[in-house]
N, C-alpha and C positions, 0 to 999 in steps of 0.2 A: 504494500500500500504506500503510495507516494505521500510525502509530507505536503500539506496544503500551503505551507509557507515557503516552499523550496525556491521559488522565484523572487522572493522578497529579500532585499539586502539586509545584512545583519543590523538589528536594532538594539540600541543600548539606552535604557531609560534611567534618569536620575531625578530624584525629588529635590528641587532647589529650595523649597520653602514649604513648611507645614503651616497652615493657617487655622487659628482657633478663635475666630471672632464670633461673638454671640449672634445668633440668628443668621449667620452667613452660610450659604449653600456651597461656597468655594472652600474646599478642604485643603488643597495644595496647589503649588505651581511646579511644573515639571519641565524637563528638557529631554529631547531624544536625539541621539546620534544615529545617523543613517549611513550604514556602510563605512563608518569611520571617515567619511569625507564631507558630510553635510550635518548641520545641527539645526534643530528647531527649538526655540526657547519660548516660554510663556504659555505652555499648554496648561490649562486649568483642569483640576479634578473637581467635579461638581457632584454634590449629593442631590439626586432628584427623587421623585416619588417612587421610581422603580429601581433605585439603586444608584451606584456611582457611574458616571460617564465622563468623557473628555470633551472639552471645548477647545478648539484650535485657536491660536492667536488671530485676532481680528483687527481690521481697520473700521473706523466709524466715519461715515460721511452723511451729508444731507442731500436728498434728492427730492425735488418738488415739495419742500417743506417737511419732509418726513425723514427721520433718522434711519439710516440703512447700515447694515453690518455685512462685512464680507470677510470670509476666512482668508488669511494671508497664506496659509498652507493647509492642505488636507490630503489624506490618502485618496488615491484614484479608484482603487478596487476594494471590494468588500473584504477580500483576504488581507490586504494591506491594512485596512481599518481595524480588522480583528487582531492582527499581529501587534499593532501599535497599542490598541486598548489593553490587550493582555499584558504587554511589557510594562506600560505605565502603571496600570492598576496593581500589578504584582509588586512593583517598586514602592508604590504607595502603602500597600499592606505591610511590607517589610519595614518601612520607615515608621509606620504607626506602631507596630509591635515593639520596635526598638525604643520608641519614646515612652510607651507604656511600661516597659521593663525598667527603664531608667527612672521614671517617676515612682514606680513601686519600690525600687531599691533605695531611693532617697527618703521614702516614707517609713522604711523599717526603723524601729528604734535601735539605738546603739546598744549592742550587747557586748559587755566586757567579759573576758575570760578570767575566771578566778584561778589563782595558782595555789 
């Protein structure tokens, strides 16, 4: 069985910033390296009603008095979209678990050893 991502360049995702603003749906800002030759910055991890999803970097402009949004970058195929989603959301989960572990270790009371 062929790998459905075999024609996609190697992707590497990094969480640049975790966000914890009250009532914010944006949970993190990520970057993706594509084939070690291109990088995309400013990808947002968003919490929606059906779970986490990615929002690509966008430009905002006005057309006929209405604010318009246009992605500056986006995967062209469904397979590329899935590969990018999987990579970024996996990096997000790893970073979140690291932060939770650090917070937990900082909350543990100091235990001295008796001699």
